[in-house]
ROBAKOL-788734 format. One line per 10 residues: number of its first residue (from 1); their letters; for each residue y, x, z of C-alpha. Coordinates in nm, 3 decimals. Each point is the difference from the previous one (the first is absolute). Layout:
// residues N
NUM) a) Y:X:Z | ...
This chain:
// residues 464
1) vripngiats) 0.000:0.000:0.000 | 0.321:0.166:-0.117 | 0.262:0.036:0.278 | 0.287:0.219:-0.128 | 0.121:0.250:0.260 | -0.234:-0.171:0.248 | 0.261:-0.266:0.081 | -0.148:-0.347:0.052 | 0.099:-0.334:0.148 | -0.182:-0.176:0.281
11) aqiceigaia) -0.102:-0.273:-0.248 | -0.162:0.261:-0.226 | -0.186:0.172:0.285 | -0.113:-0.336:0.139 | -0.133:-0.111:-0.340 | -0.184:0.328:-0.053 | -0.155:-0.038:0.344 | -0.103:-0.361:-0.065 | -0.162:0.094:-0.331 | -0.195:0.281:0.166
21) rehgrdtldi) -0.112:-0.229:0.282 | -0.102:-0.284:-0.232 | -0.148:0.196:-0.292 | -0.042:0.366:0.102 | -0.207:0.001:0.320 | 0.324:0.051:0.194 | 0.025:0.358:-0.132 | 0.280:0.186:-0.175 | 0.131:0.355:-0.033 | 0.349:0.145:-0.001
31) ttrqqvqlrw) 0.009:0.279:-0.256 | 0.180:0.332:-0.025 | 0.223:-0.163:-0.265 | 0.140:-0.262:0.240 | -0.215:-0.273:-0.153 | -0.276:-0.228:0.123 | -0.350:-0.018:-0.142 | -0.196:-0.323:0.045 | -0.377:0.019:0.041 | -0.307:-0.214:-0.070
41) iriedipsii) 0.184:-0.224:-0.249 | -0.224:-0.216:-0.221 | 0.090:-0.013:-0.366 | 0.025:-0.380:-0.001 | 0.264:0.013:0.275 | 0.228:0.249:-0.176 | 0.210:-0.248:-0.207 | 0.101:-0.199:0.308 | 0.062:0.319:0.199 | 0.226:0.137:-0.273
51) erlrgvglvt) 0.198:-0.326:0.006 | 0.031:0.012:0.379 | 0.135:0.355:-0.020 | 0.245:-0.097:-0.273 | 0.116:-0.286:0.220 | 0.137:0.252:0.251 | 0.133:0.241:-0.261 | -0.293:0.244:-0.024 | -0.201:0.127:-0.296 | -0.296:0.229:-0.059
61) lqtgmdnirn) 0.117:0.102:-0.347 | -0.051:0.365:-0.106 | -0.111:0.118:0.344 | -0.311:0.169:-0.141 | -0.120:0.168:-0.319 | 0.241:0.204:-0.215 | 0.325:-0.145:0.127 | 0.299:0.082:0.215 | -0.136:-0.067:0.347 | 0.194:-0.148:0.291
71) vvgcpvaglt) 0.332:0.181:0.041 | 0.013:0.144:0.351 | 0.304:0.075:0.211 | 0.116:0.045:0.356 | -0.137:-0.299:0.195 | 0.317:-0.019:0.211 | 0.242:0.026:-0.292 | 0.328:-0.167:0.093 | -0.095:0.009:0.367 | -0.023:0.362:0.106
81) pnelfdaspv) 0.314:0.198:0.084 | -0.175:0.305:-0.140 | 0.032:-0.073:-0.371 | 0.245:0.115:-0.262 | 0.011:-0.354:-0.138 | -0.223:-0.304:-0.040 | -0.211:0.071:-0.309 | -0.211:-0.318:0.013 | 0.221:-0.184:-0.256 | -0.082:0.277:-0.249
91) sreftdlfvg) -0.373:-0.048:0.066 | 0.033:-0.372:-0.067 | 0.210:0.056:-0.313 | -0.254:0.244:-0.142 | -0.286:-0.235:0.087 | 0.175:-0.286:-0.180 | 0.029:0.217:-0.311 | -0.373:0.056:-0.045 | -0.200:-0.277:0.171 | -0.114:-0.241:-0.269
101) nreftnlprk) 0.152:0.221:-0.271 | -0.260:0.112:-0.254 | 0.215:0.300:-0.096 | -0.112:0.160:0.327 | -0.371:-0.081:-0.019 | -0.289:0.197:-0.147 | 0.128:0.332:0.130 | -0.224:0.307:-0.036 | -0.078:-0.028:0.372 | 0.154:-0.151:0.311
111) lnvtitgcld) 0.356:0.089:0.100 | 0.097:0.027:0.365 | 0.370:-0.025:0.087 | 0.203:0.038:0.318 | 0.370:-0.074:0.035 | 0.148:0.080:0.340 | 0.327:0.067:0.176 | -0.167:0.085:0.332 | 0.067:0.344:0.148 | -0.329:0.011:0.194
121) ncthtetqdi) -0.257:0.065:-0.277 | -0.199:-0.317:0.065 | -0.138:-0.073:-0.351 | -0.200:0.306:-0.119 | 0.254:0.046:-0.279 | -0.140:0.324:-0.144 | -0.340:-0.164:-0.068 | 0.158:-0.250:-0.243 | 0.020:0.000:-0.379 | 0.369:-0.089:0.033
131) alvparrrvd) 0.191:0.075:0.318 | 0.364:-0.093:0.062 | 0.117:0.162:0.324 | 0.337:-0.016:0.178 | 0.253:0.262:-0.103 | 0.375:0.072:0.009 | 0.207:0.147:-0.279 | 0.360:0.116:0.003 | 0.188:-0.168:-0.287 | 0.376:0.040:-0.045
141) gldvagfnva) 0.039:0.100:0.362 | -0.199:-0.297:0.134 | -0.354:-0.019:0.140 | -0.207:-0.240:-0.210 | -0.327:-0.143:0.134 | -0.292:-0.042:-0.237 | -0.345:0.129:-0.084 | -0.155:0.326:-0.108 | -0.287:-0.062:-0.241 | -0.344:0.163:0.004
151) vggkmgsggy) -0.295:-0.076:-0.227 | -0.368:0.079:-0.032 | -0.124:-0.024:0.355 | -0.355:-0.122:0.048 | -0.292:0.000:0.239 | -0.308:-0.069:-0.214 | -0.105:0.140:-0.341 | -0.055:0.352:0.128 | 0.174:-0.014:0.335 | 0.349:-0.002:0.143
161) rvatpldvfv) 0.276:0.117:-0.231 | 0.348:0.010:0.151 | 0.255:-0.189:-0.212 | 0.226:0.221:-0.213 | 0.379:-0.029:0.051 | 0.170:-0.092:-0.329 | 0.339:0.138:0.106 | 0.139:-0.350:-0.045 | 0.234:-0.203:0.221 | 0.037:-0.374:-0.061
171) rpleaagvaa) 0.225:-0.260:0.161 | -0.166:-0.308:0.153 | 0.135:-0.229:-0.275 | -0.171:0.204:-0.275 | -0.315:0.096:0.192 | -0.225:-0.291:-0.105 | 0.078:0.061:-0.367 | -0.078:0.371:0.031 | -0.333:-0.073:0.171 | -0.087:-0.252:-0.273
181) tialifrdhg) 0.080:0.254:-0.272 | -0.227:0.259:0.166 | -0.278:-0.259:0.002 | 0.045:-0.062:-0.373 | -0.009:0.375:-0.074 | -0.334:0.005:0.179 | -0.117:-0.304:-0.198 | 0.085:0.162:-0.334 | -0.097:0.363:0.062 | -0.253:0.008:0.284
191) srearnharl) -0.346:0.121:-0.097 | -0.267:-0.262:-0.069 | -0.278:0.245:-0.086 | -0.162:0.025:0.344 | 0.079:-0.217:0.301 | -0.020:0.289:0.244 | 0.284:0.169:-0.192 | 0.211:-0.307:-0.073 | 0.241:-0.010:0.296 | 0.370:0.073:-0.048
201) aflveewgtp) -0.053:0.335:0.174 | -0.186:0.135:-0.300 | 0.279:-0.099:-0.241 | 0.255:0.171:0.224 | -0.212:0.316:0.006 | -0.053:-0.008:-0.378 | 0.366:-0.055:-0.085 | 0.172:0.185:0.282 | 0.306:-0.127:0.186 | 0.267:0.083:-0.265
211) rfraelerrl) -0.175:-0.195:-0.275 | -0.074:-0.296:0.225 | 0.361:-0.014:0.118 | 0.127:0.029:-0.358 | -0.219:-0.289:-0.114 | 0.124:-0.210:0.291 | 0.362:0.070:-0.097 | -0.072:-0.072:-0.367 | -0.143:-0.341:0.082 | 0.281:-0.084:0.241
221) grclepaged) 0.259:0.116:-0.254 | 0.196:0.205:0.250 | -0.005:0.322:0.198 | -0.126:-0.019:0.356 | 0.168:0.160:0.299 | -0.171:0.299:0.164 | -0.181:-0.063:0.326 | 0.201:-0.040:0.317 | -0.073:0.123:0.350 | -0.321:-0.148:0.144
231) argeqqtdhl) 0.116:-0.212:0.294 | -0.336:-0.013:0.175 | -0.071:0.191:0.316 | -0.316:0.180:0.105 | -0.110:-0.283:0.229 | -0.252:-0.266:-0.093 | -0.050:-0.338:0.162 | -0.237:-0.294:-0.024 | 0.257:-0.248:0.142 | -0.242:-0.114:0.273
241) gvwrqqspsl) 0.137:-0.105:0.337 | 0.331:-0.162:0.098 | 0.305:0.127:-0.189 | 0.366:-0.094:0.003 | 0.131:-0.140:-0.329 | 0.339:0.049:-0.158 | 0.114:-0.337:0.133 | 0.097:-0.017:0.368 | -0.260:-0.148:0.239 | -0.271:-0.016:-0.272
251) nyvgllvpvg) -0.326:0.195:-0.012 | -0.298:0.040:-0.226 | -0.346:0.025:0.151 | -0.271:0.196:-0.183 | -0.357:-0.104:0.083 | -0.318:0.197:-0.066 | -0.260:-0.190:-0.203 | -0.304:0.227:0.051 | -0.086:0.148:-0.344 | 0.174:-0.298:-0.162
261) rakgsqferl) -0.294:-0.237:0.049 | 0.123:-0.340:0.121 | -0.109:-0.360:0.037 | 0.165:-0.280:-0.186 | 0.052:-0.178:0.331 | 0.188:0.306:0.128 | 0.232:-0.021:-0.301 | 0.067:-0.364:0.084 | 0.084:0.094:0.359 | 0.222:0.283:-0.125
271) aalseefgsg) 0.191:-0.244:-0.220 | 0.053:-0.231:0.297 | 0.131:0.288:0.213 | 0.246:0.099:-0.273 | 0.139:-0.353:0.004 | 0.019:-0.024:0.377 | 0.128:0.347:0.083 | 0.149:0.136:-0.323 | 0.155:-0.125:-0.321 | -0.312:-0.119:-0.185
281) eirltvsqnv) -0.048:0.336:-0.172 | -0.288:0.250:0.018 | -0.030:0.351:-0.139 | -0.319:0.185:-0.099 | -0.020:0.381:0.009 | -0.181:0.265:-0.206 | -0.184:0.089:0.322 | -0.161:-0.347:-0.014 | 0.200:-0.142:0.290 | 0.248:-0.286:0.051
291) ilpnvhdrml) 0.360:-0.023:0.120 | 0.181:-0.293:0.157 | 0.375:0.039:-0.066 | 0.310:-0.161:0.149 | -0.129:-0.049:0.353 | 0.290:-0.055:0.240 | 0.017:0.197:0.324 | -0.046:-0.313:0.210 | -0.316:-0.099:-0.195 | -0.159:0.344:0.005
301) ptlleqsllr) -0.172:-0.008:0.344 | -0.167:-0.333:-0.074 | -0.114:0.115:-0.344 | -0.165:0.309:0.146 | -0.205:-0.224:0.231 | -0.151:-0.206:-0.283 | -0.378:0.013:-0.042 | 0.013:0.131:-0.358 | 0.182:0.309:0.127 | -0.299:0.080:0.218
311) ewkadpgeva) -0.207:0.016:-0.320 | 0.270:0.164:-0.215 | 0.179:0.235:0.236 | 0.357:0.125:-0.019 | -0.097:0.307:0.208 | -0.339:0.116:-0.135 | -0.164:0.336:0.063 | 0.128:0.292:-0.205 | -0.323:0.034:-0.199 | -0.043:-0.372:-0.066
321) rgtvsctgkd) 0.357:-0.037:-0.124 | -0.050:0.277:-0.254 | -0.336:-0.123:-0.130 | -0.008:-0.143:-0.353 | -0.305:-0.104:-0.197 | -0.069:-0.115:-0.354 | -0.211:-0.310:-0.060 | -0.334:0.181:0.014 | -0.323:-0.097:-0.169 | -0.017:-0.341:0.167
331) fcslalietk) 0.245:-0.130:-0.262 | 0.050:0.285:-0.249 | -0.258:0.101:-0.259 | 0.147:0.352:-0.027 | -0.025:0.089:0.370 | -0.298:0.210:0.104 | 0.015:-0.079:0.372 | 0.122:-0.276:0.227 | 0.330:0.125:0.141 | 0.152:-0.264:0.228
341) dyaldlaqal) -0.259:0.008:0.279 | -0.024:0.379:-0.004 | 0.379:0.025:0.021 | 0.024:-0.250:0.286 | -0.278:0.161:0.201 | 0.148:0.348:-0.045 | 0.352:-0.109:0.098 | -0.125:-0.173:0.314 | -0.214:0.298:0.100 | 0.282:0.249:-0.052
351) drkvrdhkrh) 0.262:-0.208:0.181 | -0.234:-0.008:0.300 | -0.081:0.371:-0.008 | 0.330:0.155:-0.102 | 0.230:-0.188:0.235 | 0.233:0.296:0.033 | 0.065:0.007:-0.375 | 0.364:-0.108:-0.034 | 0.075:0.108:-0.357 | -0.028:-0.262:-0.271
361) vsihwsgcsa) -0.296:0.083:-0.222 | -0.116:-0.170:-0.319 | -0.370:-0.039:-0.080 | -0.065:-0.161:-0.337 | -0.329:-0.111:-0.152 | -0.082:-0.040:-0.370 | -0.343:-0.129:-0.097 | 0.000:0.201:-0.324 | 0.202:0.248:-0.206 | 0.241:-0.273:-0.118
371) gcgnhqasdi) 0.187:0.070:0.324 | 0.125:-0.352:0.076 | 0.020:0.098:0.367 | 0.236:0.289:-0.086 | -0.233:0.240:0.181 | 0.159:0.314:-0.148 | 0.344:-0.098:0.126 | -0.097:-0.018:0.368 | -0.051:0.241:0.289 | -0.375:-0.061:-0.017
381) gfqgrrtrvd) -0.158:-0.165:-0.303 | -0.354:-0.114:-0.070 | -0.143:-0.065:-0.347 | -0.328:-0.190:-0.002 | -0.319:0.140:-0.148 | -0.375:-0.068:0.007 | -0.218:0.303:0.069 | -0.370:0.067:0.035 | -0.080:0.155:0.340 | -0.362:0.065:0.096
391) geiidtvdvf) -0.116:-0.230:-0.278 | 0.226:-0.289:0.104 | 0.320:-0.115:-0.172 | 0.273:-0.031:0.262 | 0.374:-0.067:0.018 | 0.206:0.319:-0.001 | 0.360:0.103:-0.066 | 0.198:0.292:-0.133 | 0.263:0.099:0.257 | 0.361:0.079:-0.096
401) iggsagpnaa) 0.276:0.124:0.230 | 0.375:0.051:-0.012 | 0.099:-0.244:-0.273 | 0.349:-0.147:-0.013 | 0.249:-0.193:-0.211 | 0.377:0.015:0.031 | 0.244:0.279:-0.091 | -0.254:0.275:0.075 | -0.305:-0.178:-0.138 | -0.326:0.192:-0.033
411) pgvcvmenvp) -0.360:-0.103:-0.065 | -0.248:0.023:0.282 | -0.254:0.277:-0.046 | -0.373:-0.069:0.015 | -0.149:0.198:0.289 | -0.350:-0.151:0.023 | -0.226:-0.194:-0.234 | -0.275:-0.253:0.057 | 0.055:-0.034:0.375 | -0.221:-0.279:0.141
421) cselpqlaef) 0.215:-0.286:0.128 | -0.192:0.013:0.327 | 0.150:0.345:0.068 | 0.362:-0.093:-0.062 | 0.102:-0.084:0.360 | -0.069:0.358:0.113 | 0.158:0.155:-0.309 | 0.312:-0.219:0.012 | 0.047:0.066:0.371 | -0.008:0.374:-0.069
431) llrygdlrql) 0.255:-0.035:-0.280 | 0.233:-0.209:0.218 | -0.013:0.261:0.275 | 0.053:0.283:-0.248 | 0.371:-0.073:-0.039 | 0.204:0.038:-0.318 | -0.235:-0.096:-0.283 | 0.261:0.069:-0.267 | 0.030:0.357:0.122 | -0.379:0.028:-0.013
441) rdqlhtaegv) 0.010:-0.143:-0.354 | 0.246:0.268:-0.108 | -0.215:0.272:0.157 | -0.304:-0.130:-0.186 | 0.194:-0.007:-0.327 | 0.092:0.364:0.058 | -0.359:0.089:0.086 | -0.123:-0.177:-0.315 | 0.250:0.196:-0.210 | -0.127:0.326:0.146
451) rqaavagttg) -0.359:-0.104:-0.065 | 0.071:-0.095:-0.362 | 0.178:0.331:-0.058 | -0.297:0.185:0.145 | -0.244:-0.195:-0.219 | 0.217:0.069:-0.307 | -0.044:0.372:0.062 | -0.379:-0.019:0.010 | -0.266:-0.103:-0.247 | -0.334:-0.169:-0.017
461) reaq) -0.217:0.021:0.309 | 0.280:0.151:0.208 | 0.217:-0.309:-0.057 | -0.285:-0.234:0.088
């Protein structure tokens, strides 16, 4: 279900919940693209479900296959004091340009887009095919707020590639048109020879930045301004907890939905809470959680006592709050292992054992190499595998550490392969107690470079 920028109304969330309860065994998932996936739907029920969604202003158009997927953005856009500007209108404008428009269908592969004005790196921008991030540029003696543009980020099709800056600055009023033009360049020139080499990243690598930028300017019919100063800081937030909004006496409350798996009845209760304690609006995050905005100071204590907030906590453990999981093989034919239960069990075990761990840590699970859980952009990442051990096929993972998005984005490095899932509690506890995993990642990169240089100076059996 497409939810641009993750911003929904209580009526929409209530209807999604009712559909899940009535037709989907009361099960739904919040995704890492701020959407909702409905489960267990029978084909004969789909026409009426589509009409019910349309009745509250929702569609499922172009959310899968070779299309522009849900446009993600800061889930507290327009609320947080820590943003350069509210970029959610740009997300909606861009979405309106391509949804239902055949000019933007049948792309070589999917296209992931983020448009954000948040300064807290909350949307994994560098993993996206198109990333518009907040920036300032000095023009005629004045500071102008807008976006720097990066292209070619990805997670699947060979692993995490950090998006390439285009050295382009765009104003908010022109941003949707620029993003649309980039999408059409991909449509017309992206490779269609092999699906594992059909993402925008491969076109960017083939052409190089100067040619790509020149083609963008040619299609727009004008020169583009050079990139401005990246306005983002080093910090990263998930927007969980109670936070003061820009408006006096108002707060937003971020609630942890463990690994994004929810009940339809919980969505219905959430919608009711947003009407009673907020403004009838709900936000979904790329970390698979929910946010209730516009809660007045006088309503806040009562809201925090509600039963749903004992299930979806505003103050979860540090490991649980940083745990993200893809759908897993229960509902995805590509996944090699079930991820949700493993992720939940590990988070609960670690939050019990590592009580003194105060630093926010992200642990992301992907059931396969497609990387829908963004496992290479997290402190600790697991990629599912199936491996034969002592004659038995068991669930295992490859282990990555030190991944990040944001201004200093870097892919996590694989440190172990085919680790049995049963051994992950001990391994993850060791990694959490180790300390700075990004520093360890850099040390391992250096060590790998030394090893490769040594191998390059040897031959045959010596190298083996």
